[in-house]
N, C-alpha and C positions, 0 to 999 in steps of 0.2 A: 566836691570836685565834679559833681554831675554837670553835664553840659545841656543847654537848652536844645530840645529836639525839634526839627522842622515837622511840618504836617506829615510828610512822607519821609521815612528814613530808610534808605536802601543800603544795606551793608554787604560789601564783598568781604565776608567775615574771615574766611580761610585764606583769601588772597591778600598777602602782604606785599605792597609794592616794593618793599625793600628786600623781599626774599623771593618773590615770584611764585608763591605757593597758593593753590586754590583747593580748598577742602569743603567749604560750605558757603552757600549764599542764603541770607535771611532777609525776608521782607517784613518790616514792622508796619502794620496798616493802621492808620488813624482816619481813614475815610473809605471810599469804595474802590480804591485802586485795585485790590485783589479780585474784584468782580470783573475787571476788564483785562487784566493780564494774569495769566496763570503763573504759578511759581516755577513750573518747568521752563516756560518761555523766559522768565526773568533770569533763571539760572544760566541758560544759554547766552542771554544778553550780557550777563555779568562776566562770563568767560571771555567773550569777544571783546568787551570793553576793557577788561584787565590786560589782555594781551596787547591791544592797541595802545593802552597807556604805557606799557612796558617798552614797546617798540618805538612809537612816535615820540614819547617823552625821552627816549634814549639819547637824543641828541642834546639834551640839556646838560649843563654843567660839565661838558667835555667828556671825552673818553670813547666816542663812537657809538655804534648801535648797541642797544641793550643797557646803556648807562643812564640810570634815572635816579633822581634824588629821592630821599626817604619821604614817605607820606607822613605828615604831622598833623596833630590836632592842637589848636590853641586852647590851653587848659589853665584855669586859675589855680595857682599853687599858693596855699594859705601861708600867712605869716607863721614863723616858728618852725618852718621846714628846714631840714639840714641839706646844704648844698655842698657836693663833693667837687672840688676843683681838679678837673682832669687835665688842665692845660698848663700846669706848673712846669717851667723850664729852668734847669735841665730836668728831663724825665728820669726818674729813678724807680727802683723796685718799690720803695716806700710810697712815693706820691702818685705813681701811675699804675702799679700792678696790685698793690694791697687793696685799693678800692674795690677790685673785683671780689676779693674775699669778704669785704664789708657788705657788698650787695648780696652775695651768697648767704651770709649769715642773716641778713634782714629777711630774705625770702624763706629760707629753710628753718631757721631757729625761731624767728619772731613772726613769720607768716605775713610779712609786709611787702606789698608791691612797690617797687622802686621805679620812679619816673626817669626816662632817658630823654634828655632834652637835646635836640639837634636842630640848629637853624637851617631851614631847607634851601637857602640861597647863598650860603657862605662859601668863600673860596677855601683852598687848602689851609688848614690851621687858622681859619677865620673865627670870628666871635659868635658864640651861640647866644649870649645875652650879657648884659652888664648889670652888676648889682654892687652897691656900696663901694664904688670906685674900682672894682675888680672886673676885668674882662674874662668871662668864663669861656673856655675853648675845649676842643677835643672830645665833644660829646659828654655833657654834664649829667651826672647822676644826682637825683634829689629824693630824699626820704620825706614824704609828706608829714606835716605836723600832726595830723589827725591820728597817726599811728605811733607817735613818739611818747612812750611811757618812760618812767624812770629806768626800767631795765634796758630799754632801747638807748637812752642817753648814756648809760654806763657802757653799753656795747660800742657805741660810737666813740666814746672817750678812749676805750682800749685800742681801737683801730687808729685813732689819731696819734696815740703813743707809738704806733708802729710805722708812722710816716704819712698817713692819710691827711690831706689838707682840706679844710672846709670851714663853713660857718653856718650859724642859724640865721635865717632871714628875719627881719623885723617888720616887714610889710608883705602883703600879698602881691603876687606877680602873675601876669598872664604870659605863658611861655609856650613855645612849639614843642610839644611832647611827641616823640617818635613812637614810643611804645611804653607800656607798663611791663617791667620785668618781674615776673612772679613765678617762674619755673626754670630750674637748671636742668639741662638734658641728662637723662640716664646714659652714662658714657661707658663704652667698652674700649679699652686700650689694647692694641695688638701686642701679644707677647711672643708671637712666632719668631720674630727676628731677634729677640733679646734686647731691643732698644727702647723698652717701655720707660726706662728712667728718664729719657729725654722729655717725655710728656709729663711725667711725675714732677720733674723740675719746674715745668711751666706752672702747674697747679700749686706747687709749694711756694714759688715766688709770689703768687697771688694770695696765698693763705687759704686756698680752697682745700678742704680736708679730703682724706682718702675715701671717705664715705660717698663722695660725689662720683666715683668711678670704680670700675673693676677691671682686672686683667682678663683677657680671654682670646678666643679665636673666632673667626667668622662662623664656624659651625655651632657656636654656643649662643649667638645672638638671637633674640626673639622679639615679639611684638612690644614688650615693655622696654626695650632698648631704643634710645633716640639717636645716638651718635656713635659711629665707629671711627676710631682714631688710629691711623697707620703711620707711625713716625718714620719708618724705614722698612726695607725688606724687599723680597722678590715675589710678589703675588703671582699665583698661577691658578688655573681653574680648579685644580685638585685641592688647593688650600683656601682659596678666596672666592670660589664660585657662589657660595652662599650670599655674597654681597649683591648678586643679581636679584635674588628674592627679597633681600633686605630693602633695596631701593624700590623695586617694582611693586611689591605686594605689602610690605610692612611700613611703607612711608618713612623709612629710615634715612639718615643723613651720614655723610662721609667727609672726613678731613684727612688729607694725606700730604706728605712732604718728601723731599729728596727723590731718589730714583724709584721709590715705590710708585710714583706717579706714572712715569712712562711705562713701567711694567704693567701697572693696573689697566691703563687705557688700551693696551694691546692684548688683554686676556680674552680668549674666546672659549666657549664650550665646545670641545672637540666632537661631541655627539650631536650638537645643535648649534651651528654657527650663527644662528640668528640671536643667540644669547651672548651678548658682548658687554664688556665692562668699560666701553668707551663713552663714559658718562658725559664728558664735556666736549668731545670732538666727534666729527662725523665718521672718521675711519682710523683713529689712533694717533699716537705721538711718535716722533722720532725718538730713538732709544738713547738712554743716558750713556751707554757704553760705546766708546770710540773703538773701532776695529784696530787691531794690532797691525803693524806695517805689513806683515806677511799674510794678512787676512783681508786686504782691501777689496778683493773680489769675492769675498765670502757672501753667499746669497742671503744669509740671515745672521742677525746678531742675537744677543742673549734675550732680547725682548720679543723675538719671533718676527721681526720686520727687517727690511734690508737697509734702513736709513738710521743714521745716528747723528747727533749734533755735537758741536764743540762744548767742552766743559764750561768755558767762560763766555758769557753773552756779551754782546756789544752794548756799551752805554752811550749816553747817560740814560738813567731809568726814570720814567715818568710815573708819578702817583696821581691817579684819577679818582673820581667819585668822592669828592670831599664831604658830601652829605650822606653817604651810605653808612649804615651802622658798622659794617665790618671795617671801614676805613677811618674810624674814630681813634686816631692816635696823633701825636705831635711829631713833626719832622718826617724822616724817611727810614726805610728798613734796609738800606743798601748793605751796610757792612755785615749785618746779621745773616745775609743770604749769600755771602761769598765763601762758602765752604761746602765740602761734601761732594758726592759723586754726581748730584744733579742740582744745579743752582737755578735752572730756568727750564721752560718747556716750550716746544714748538711742534705743531702738527706735521704729519707726513705730507709730502707734496700732493698726495691724493686725498688729503683730508683738510679740515679747517675747524676752527672753533665754532661751536654751535651758536646760533644767533642770539640766544637769551643769556649767554654767559656774561658775567660782569668783569670787564678787563680792569683790574685794580692797579697793578704795578706792571708796566710794560718795559721791554727792552727795545733796542733799535733794530733788531733782526726782523726782516719782513715788515718793517714799520708801515702802518696804515692799511694792512691787508687782513683778510680773515685768518691768515696764518701767522699773525704777529707773535713774536716771542713774548712770553709771560713769566713774571716772577710770582705774582699772586693773581688768582682768578677763581671765581666761583659762580654757581648758577644752578638752576634746576636740572636734574639728570635727564638726558635725552631731550632737552628743550620741552619737557612736560611739566607744567606747574603743579600737577597733582602728585608728582613723585618727589623723592627727597632732594635736598640740596647737597651739592658736592663742592668742596673747596680744596685747592692745591696751593702750597707755598714751597718755593725753592729753598735749598740748603738742608744739610744733614741735621743741623741743630740751630735753632734761632738764637744762638749766642754769638757774640763777637769777641770771645775771649774773656769778657767781664760781663756777668749777667746784669750789672747795674748801668751799662752804657745805654744811651738813648736809642741806638739802633736796635739792640736786642729787645728793649722794652717796647718799642713800636711794633716789632714783628710779633712779639708775644701778645700784645694787646689785640692785634688783628685776629689771632687765633681765639682769644677769649671772647672777643666781640662775636665771632661766629658761633661760639657756644651759646651766647645769650639769644642770638637770632634763631637758631634751631630749637632752643628750649621753648620758644614761643609756639612753634609749629604743632607740637603734639599736646600742648597744654589744653585742658578742657576749659569750657567757658561757663561762667555763671550767667545764666539767662535772666534771672530776676531774683531779687532779694527783698523780702518784706520784713524789715526791722524798724519799728518806729523809734523816734528819738526821745519821747517823753512818756512817762508812765505815772499811774497813781497807786500809792501803796495799797496792796490788797486787791487791786483790780486786775483780772486776767487780761492778757493781750496776745493776739494771734501772730505768730512768726512763721516765715516760710522761706525756702530757697529752692531754686531749680538749676540744674546743670546739664550740659550736653558736651559731646566730644570726648577726647581722651579714650580711656578704656573702661567703660562701665563694667560691673555695677559700682556705685559709689557708696561710701560710708560717710556718716555725718556725726559731728560732735558739737554740741551747743555748750558754751560756757559763759559765765558772766562774773564781773567783779562786784556786782550789786548783791545785796542780800535778797534772796528770792528763790523760787523753784520753777523748774521746767516740768511740763507734763511728760515729756520724753526728751532725752538728750541725744538720741541716736536716730531720729527720723527727720525727713526733709521739712516737715511742718511740726510745730509744737506750740504750746501755750505757756507763756511766762507770767508768773504772778509775783510781783515784788512783795517783800515782807511788810507786815503791818508795823508802821512806826511813824512818829510825828516828824522826825528830821528828814530833810531832803537828801537823797543819795545821788551821787554822780559817779559814773564809771563807764564800763563798756559791755556790750554783748558781742560775742564772737561765735561765728559758725565756721567750722573747719571741715572741708569736704575732701575726701581722698578717693582717687579712682583705683581700679584693680591693679594698676602698676605703681601704686604709691606716689603718684603725682598729687600735689596738694594745692588747693585753692582756699584762701582764708578771707572772710569778710568780717571786719570789725567796725562797729558803730559806737560812737560816743553817745551815751544815754543819761537821762536824768529821771529819777523817781521822786515825785513830790510826796511829802509826808502826809499822813492821814490826819490832818489838823481839823477836819470837819467833825461835827458832833456825831455823824453817822458814817460808818464804813460800809457802803452798800456792796455786797459781793456779786449779785446778779439780779436780773429782772427777766421774767418770762411771761408770755401771754399766748393763749391758744383758744380756739373756738370749740365749743361743745354744743349739744342741743339746747342746753339751758342758757347759753350766752358765751361771753368771753371770760375765761378764768385768768386772772392776773396774779402772779406770785412773785415774791422777791425775798431776798435773804440778806441779813446784815452780819458782819463780823464783830462789830462793837458799836455801842451807842452811848453818848454822853449828853445828859440833860435834854433828851429827845422827847418832845411833847406828843407829836402825832405825825402820821404820814397822810398825804393827799394823793389820790389816784386821779390822773388827768387823761383825757381822751382827745384824739384829733383825727380828722378824716383826710388831712393833707400833709401831716407831719410838721406843720408850722404853727397853726392856730390851735391851742389846747384849751379844753374846758374841764374844770374840776367835776368829777362825778361821784366821789366818795371819800370818806376819811376812815383811817384805822388808827386807833390809839396805840401809843408806844409806851414801853415800860419806864422811860426816863433814862436809866443807866443799865448797861449790860456789857459784859466782857466775854460773852459766848455767842456762838452762831444762833440766830433766831430767824424763823421763817414766817412769812405773812401771806394771806390769801384774800382776794377780793373777787366777787362774781359780778360782772357787768351784764345783767339780764335784760338790758335795754339796748344792747349793742346793735348798730345798723348792720346791714348785710354786706356793705362794701368793705374795701381794705381800710384798716384802722391802725393808729399808732397810740401807744400807751406810755405814760411817763409817771414816775414816782417823784414826789418831793417830800422833804421833811421839814418840820418846824420845831425849833427848840423852845425852851421855857422863856427865853427872852424875846420871842417873836421873830427871830431870824430864820429865813428859809433858804433851802438849797435844792435845786432840781437836778435830776440824774438823767443819764442818756435814755432816750425813748427806745421802745421795741416795736416791731412791725407784726401785724396780723393780716393774713391773706383774706380777700373778700370771700363771701359764701356763695358757692354755686347753687343754682336753683334745684339741681337734682341730687347733689351729694355734698356732704360736709366732711372735709379731711382735716385731721389734726395730727401732727407728728411731734412726738415728745420723747426725749429731748431732740432738738434740732438746733445746732449741729448734731448729726446722728452718731450713734455708737452701737455696739452689740445689744445694748439694753433698750434701743429705740422701739417704741410702740406706736402703731398707726391706728388712730381712732377714726372710724368711718361711720357716718350716719347717712344711709342711702335710701332713696325712694325706689330702688330697683333691687331685685333679688335674682340669683342665678349663678351659673358658673362665670367666674371673672378672673382677673389677673391684676397684679401690681407690676408696673413697668417703670424702670429708671432709664431716662434718656439723657444723653449729654446735651450741653447747651448748644452744640452744633447740629443736633438732630440725629444722633446715632443711638440705637437701642443698646444698652449695656447689660442690664439685668432684667429678668422676668420671672415672676413666681405665680403659678396658677393656684386658685383657691375658690372656695364657695363663699359668696357674699350674700348676707341676709338683708332683708328689708329692715330698716331701723338701725340700731347701734351695732357696730362690729369692732372688736378689739383684735388687731392683726399683728403678728410678728413677722417681719420680713427677714427670713433666715439668711439671705445672701447679702445683706446690707454691709456686712463687715468687709466684703470683697471690693467695695468701691475704692477707687483711688482718691486722693485729696482733690477737692474741687467743688463746684456747684453743679446741681443736676435738677432735672424736672421729674417729679413722680406723677405718673398717670394711672388712673384707675379705670378699668373696663369691666362692664358686665355684658357678657355675650360679645357682640361685635361693636357695642356702643361705648364710646368714651364718655364717662359720666363725671370725671373730675380730675383736676390737676393741682399740684402745689410744688413748692421748691424744696430741695434738700441741700444741705451743706455738709461736707465731710472735711474735718480739720486735720485728722491724723489717723 
């Protein structure tokens, strides 16, 4: 599912056009662009560009300022993928809410990212794509076939038995993917009001387990919490003031409904009135509580403001943003929002909705103005894309008497969609993964992964369904060696990364290990310069009818010439080592390759190894390289005196330095600090006095 990258790839990585969040800008350079534009300048450019797209693009697909369609990527979805039909009508708990439980199980239990397909130009309830005679609508979820094992098939079958509707594709398709869903937000449900069962019912209807959330109060939330859910209640600074820090400093997100919304928007810190919880308005909302007849002239109501609104808004109600992820549901939410103490929201006459709020479901009150009445609205707190997202929905409970009616399902889908959107915001990112798809039995292969974002530090776990071993299963880089066997193996290699807040990212690759059908199973080949010449060594795990080995040399890595022969034992079932000295090796860089010839005259060549060219003043040999604690540096120098070994990064930064006495002639040196090196490639420099006398390359695998 990898996409072809252009020469320059500019990612506004933390800014999601469907959420308005900005956390990181990354420049991937494949030419000299970074030599002309600094990353700082690009970051500023990215912020300006993102905001302009949000505002200027806001007039697309109706809904007024700030209303913009979801950013999508055309992605090839392979045959055999499972398509969840989210547009079945009538919408029920089974066919429209249980799919969220299926997606949750795919992410959390199986470690599978699920694709969310949304056609970026569709009208309300329009078609996302058509396959096999079915028009898929409502924001389609797809489980890629590359992740579907028998266990995953069994899981899908169990959800279909609970009402999920879907099918396995028979052909590959290129579809508009809005996002990969791979993280569910760590959610805290407010328990101060005693209305937590409302939210628990939403999760139960979807089949999302209780492990996905916890009950708590604002004072208990921390950096590992992603979403605060306030179903009802009377927020005040004394009880909910911690939400200011949650939004501003912890990059948290908030969802609220009923009259907790107008109460929340009017909360101020009595000791510092600059700290306000008016996340989506410039100066607060009209209060949910209508003054009693004998209190019409009362200066303040229960919200601490002098204005209140009617309990029932003016209809009809318009549903905008048909391509926004939050608005992926069928039909409307009307009946589900006609209950409770606050069914809609409207700013004070001295206030208005912030410019970046997304006006999802509107009333006819103050239609077309910045104060328009809202039933559903969300956006970045304080119009600041770097802060958390906040969403409000009217109604005490998103039920309309029967949890299976289409109105309730639509309203609850909007809430669950918001959960998926904010789950993406704190998810850490896999920057790169090196896992090859094919292996040879008995031949070691280097694997690595790197991550950023979320909450470091990360822990790692490597697993495989192949027969084989990892040099380490808990480090970001490792070496995998498939077991020696003649049969071909097929399976998967999986790396699971977990951050300090237990957010998880999983990368699974389908792999094949070809059997060791060759007469010789070559384990490794090494070559290093010495004062006598180049020493070539190799080792075998087994040999069958093997007559002899040939040592080949090349000065360009392409044209090889035979330089020597080593006899073989014929047959062997144990590890054997071989040595050849090339005492006529030229001084430039060289390549060596081993081939074997069996008794029938058939030959097989193995992967060549590289040897650095010889400096005129010094000869450096590092063994082994890739380096480890046991690495020895052999140095033949024409200089003597106080010197140093230096390790430099490939970008020119000094990382390690060790002072020592270097003698003229041969030196055997132990670099005591070498185990401190991170994984990567480096330059080793040798100095005698102030003179640089030699360099070579180092590689650290783990």
